[in-house]
Each structure stands twice: as C-alpha cells, then as structure tokens.
C-alpha positions as CSV (number, residue, x, y, z in Angstrom):
1,M,-41.5,-28.5,-21.7
2,D,-39.9,-29.0,-24.6
3,A,-35.7,-30.9,-24.8
4,E,-34.9,-26.8,-25.6
5,E,-36.8,-24.9,-22.4
6,C,-35.0,-28.1,-20.3
7,T,-31.6,-27.5,-21.2
8,E,-32.1,-24.3,-20.9
9,L,-33.3,-24.7,-17.2
10,V,-31.1,-27.3,-16.0
11,S,-27.8,-24.9,-17.6
12,R,-29.0,-22.1,-15.8
13,L,-30.0,-23.7,-12.5
14,F,-26.4,-25.6,-12.5
15,A,-24.9,-21.7,-13.5
16,L,-27.0,-21.0,-10.0
17,M,-25.3,-23.8,-7.8
18,T,-21.6,-22.7,-9.2
19,S,-22.6,-19.1,-8.3
20,K,-24.0,-20.6,-5.1
21,F,-20.5,-23.0,-4.4
22,E,-18.1,-19.8,-5.4
23,D,-20.1,-17.4,-2.5
24,A,-20.1,-20.4,0.3
25,A,-15.8,-20.7,-0.7
26,G,-15.1,-17.6,-0.5
27,E,-17.2,-17.1,3.3
28,A,-14.8,-20.4,4.1
29,A,-11.8,-18.4,3.1
30,D,-12.6,-15.7,5.3
31,G,-13.1,-17.9,8.1
32,Q,-9.7,-19.4,8.0
33,G,-7.7,-16.1,8.9
34,K,-7.1,-16.3,12.8
35,G,-7.7,-14.0,15.3
36,R,-11.3,-13.5,14.5
37,D,-14.5,-12.7,16.4
38,D,-16.1,-16.4,17.6
39,S,-19.6,-13.8,16.6
40,E,-18.4,-13.0,13.2
41,Q,-16.9,-16.5,12.8
42,I,-20.6,-17.8,14.3
43,A,-22.6,-15.8,11.3
44,R,-19.8,-16.9,8.5
45,A,-21.0,-20.6,9.1
46,E,-24.4,-19.6,9.1
47,R,-24.4,-19.0,6.2
48,I,-22.3,-21.2,4.8
49,E,-24.5,-23.3,5.9
50,L,-27.9,-22.1,4.3
51,V,-26.3,-22.0,0.9
52,A,-25.4,-25.0,1.4
53,R,-29.0,-25.9,2.2
54,D,-29.7,-23.4,-1.1
55,I,-27.7,-25.5,-2.9
56,S,-28.8,-28.3,-1.8
57,L,-32.5,-27.5,-2.6
58,M,-31.0,-26.6,-6.8
59,A,-29.4,-29.9,-6.6
60,E,-32.8,-31.9,-6.5
61,A,-34.8,-29.0,-8.0
62,T,-32.3,-30.0,-10.8
63,A,-32.4,-33.8,-11.1
64,A,-36.1,-33.6,-10.4
65,V,-36.3,-31.5,-14.2
66,L,-34.2,-32.9,-16.0
67,R,-35.8,-37.1,-14.8
68,R,-39.0,-35.7,-15.5
69,N,-39.1,-33.6,-17.9
70,C,-35.9,-34.4,-20.4
71,V,-35.9,-38.0,-19.9
72,E,-39.2,-38.4,-20.3
73,S,-39.3,-36.2,-23.8
C-alpha cells in the first residue's frame, strides 16, 4: 500500500468512526428522557454497546494500518 492509499484508508476509517460516535451520541441523548420504557432503554444501551465495539475495532484497525503500512513506507 502506498502512502496515498494509506492516507485515504485512514481517512475513511476515521470518518466511519465519527459516524458511529454520532449514532451512539444520538442514542444516548434519546435515553436521557424521563418515562422511558425499561425494555426500550435496555435495547438502546445494547445498541450503544455494539457501536462501541465497532468503534473499538475500527480504532484498532486504523492503528494497525498506520503502524504496518504508513510508518514503514
């Protein structure tokens, strides 16, 4: 992978992470309202948990790409 390809991939991964953070923030904001059904709140928390896992994997992949491809180039 050349430097330009590496830069593009990293940029896209960060954009995906940003999108996921925004999704999680929306869910968290929605969960702040009073009088929410417990099952709805559980489902919301589980969605946030899944998004957090996705973000973690993307961050790990981004760091790996940078370490292996961009630094060595």
